[in-house]
N, C-alpha and C positions, 0 to 999 in steps of 0.2 A: 503780478502778470494781468493781462486783459481780460475783464471778467472776471476775474477771481478763480481761471482756470489755472494757472501757474501755480500754484500750489503744488510744489511734486511731489507725488508721494504720499499725499498729503488722505488722511481716512475721512475726513470731512466734507471732501468734495464731491458729490454723490449725482451730479448731474450726466442724465443720459442724452436730451436733447435737446437741441438749440436752433433756433432758427434766427440767421440773420439779413435773409433776405430784404431788399428795396433800401441797402442802409450803401450808399455810397463810401468805402472805406478807405478808398487813398490807398499811397503807398504806408502813411503811416500806419493806420488803422489796420491796414493788413501785415504789416509788421509786428505789431501788438498781438495780432490773432495766432501768426506764425508761431512766435514764442510760446505763447498761453498754451497753442494745442501739442507743442512738443512735451510738456509738461503732465497731461492730461491721460488719464487711465480709464478715467470713468465715459466718456461721451460714446454714445452709438449712434445716434442720427443728427446729422449738419446739415443745412441747408442755405446756402449761400447764394442765391439765385439773385441778378440784378446788384452786384457790389461793385461793378465795374473792375475788371481784372486788368490792370495795365499795369507798364512798367517791371523794373526788377525784384521790387518786393512781393506781388503780388507772383510771381513768378513760384517766390520759394514758400508760397502758401499752398499753390497748385503741387507742389513737391510733398509737400508737409501732410496735405489732406489726404494724397492717394499713398503716402509711405505705408508701411505692412505696421509699424512702429505707433501708429495713429490710431489703429483698430477701429475703424467706423464700420459700418454695416451698412447703412444708408446715406448717402453722399447725393446732394443735389446741386451745379453748378451752371443751370440753366441759363441762359441771358445773360451772359458773360462771352467776353472777349478773350477767349484764348489763345486767339493765334498773335494778340498783342501783347499777354503775357510775357513773352521768352521762354519759356522753359522748353529744355532740349527735346527734341522726339525722340531721341534714345532713352531719356530718363522714363519717357513719359512709358514707352515700350517698357522697360524693365519693371518698373513700381505695379503697373496693371498686372504683368504676368505672375508677379512673386506676393501679390496680398493675397491674402485667406481669407478676410475677415469680410472685406466688403461686398453684400447681396444685392446691392441695390446701389447705380449710378445712373446719373441721370446729366446730360449733358445739352439739352436742348435749345436750340439756336444759340450757339456758342462759336460761331463763324472762326469754325476749327480750323481754319487756314490754309487750304491747299492740300493735296491729295498728300506730302510728306507726313505732316501732324494726322492728318485724319489714318493713313495707313499704318501707323507707328500706335495710333489706339487698336485700330483695327488689330494688329499682331498681339498685342498687347491682351487682349480679350482673346484671342488666339490659346495663350498660355495659361491663364486665368484656372482655377479651380473653385473658384466659390461665386460669382457673379453671379445671380437669376434673373435680374429685372433688370434691363439696358435702354435707355432711353435715347437716341442720335436724332432725333427727327429736326428737321428744317436744318440742316446743314449741309446742304447742296451736296453730298457726297457722290453725287453721280452727275456733276455738271460739268466737268473733265474728259465726258467720253470722247472720243474725237468723230464717233458717227453713230446715227442709232444702232448698228448692228454690233457695237465695241463695247467693252468695261472697261470703265477709269478704275485706276491702280487700287484705289481707296475701297470700291466695289469689290473687285476682284480677292483682294486678301481678308475683307469685313466675308465673304463666300468661304475661304476655305476657312475662317474663321468659327464658322458655324459648322460644319462638316465634323470638325475637332472637337470645340469645345462639349463638354458633358454635363455642364452646370445651368448654362443659359435655360429661361423657360420661355421670358415674356421679352419682344425685342420690339420696341418702334422706330420705323426708319420712313413714317409720315414727312410728305413734302422734303424730299431729297433729289428729285430729279433724275431718280432712276430710271426711266422710260419704260417701254414694254420688253424690251432686251436684258436689262438691270433688274427690272422685277423678277420677271423667268427665272432668271439665275440665281436669286437670292431666294425664291421659293422653293428652287428643286434643291439649295441647299441645305435648307432648312427642312426638308422633308429626307433629304439623305442625312443630316445629323441626326446624333442621338436623343438628343432633349427639348428642341424648341418645342413649344406647344400654343403659344399665341404671337402672331407677328402682324405688325399694323403698317399697311402701305399704301394709306389714304396719301391721294394727291402726287402721285408720281408719274403723272401722264403716261401712263402704260395703254390709254384707248381701247375700245374695243376689241381687237385684235389682241392685244396683248391678256385681258381679263378672259378671254378664250382659250388662249393657248393655256395661261395658267389654269383655268379649270380644266383642260383637259389633259394636263400634266397628273392632277389630283385624282380627276378618275381615272386615270392609267393606273396609278397604286392603291387604288382601292380606297381611296378617299371619300365618302361620301357628302362632306358639305366641305365647303371652305374656309379655313383658318386666317381670314383676312379680315380688317377693317375698310369693309369698300362703298362705295356710293350707293343709292339704292337702285337708280337706274342701270348699275351693272350687274347686281342680283338676277336681274332676270335672262342675261346674257349667259352668266354662272350656269344655270337652271338648263338652260336648254343644250347648256353644252356636255354636260353632264349626264342629261338624258339621254343623249345622241346615240 
């Protein structure tokens, strides 16, 4: 098997961490890696950033790494084009919800591909019971909002996931065009949810009024500090709103 991972059940295979980022695998390489991973039981950490996920074989690879049988604990698929690999959205939802070993998932700048695939990921997170760290930054999740006062379907579903999921601790939603309304609703969901302790909302075009609304929401809930990564110029606005 590729890289010697495919020795199914072999007691000699002890590899626990593998980084293949910045290697354009193409269809043939993705097919070989998919075959190898299906027979591996030791790997726990896998980095596949910038490997160029296109065509049918990468779709099979995506399905394999998300499958519970793969037993990964940390997975990074950042900087790939998930929307182009053809993996069915229903399958993504089911596999994320059923996975019980994955603790960290990074899909930063993955061009998730419209509200259907983004909502599928959010629905999967909603049912997942193991993921503690989630990076969905640079995916334009709020870009489909019809107006500044409305939520995109992806953000609306993600909001529900934050309210219900009991294992998420760290969430990165930076650079997602959430706007003031989307950012505020995400913060409200995180505050009402049972587990999130770190939320990154950098560069979401929330504006000063959006920052003020978030600060007031936190103050109303008895929070003396803002658990968000914000630009320095916004911190003064936050402190003024909290002390008002």
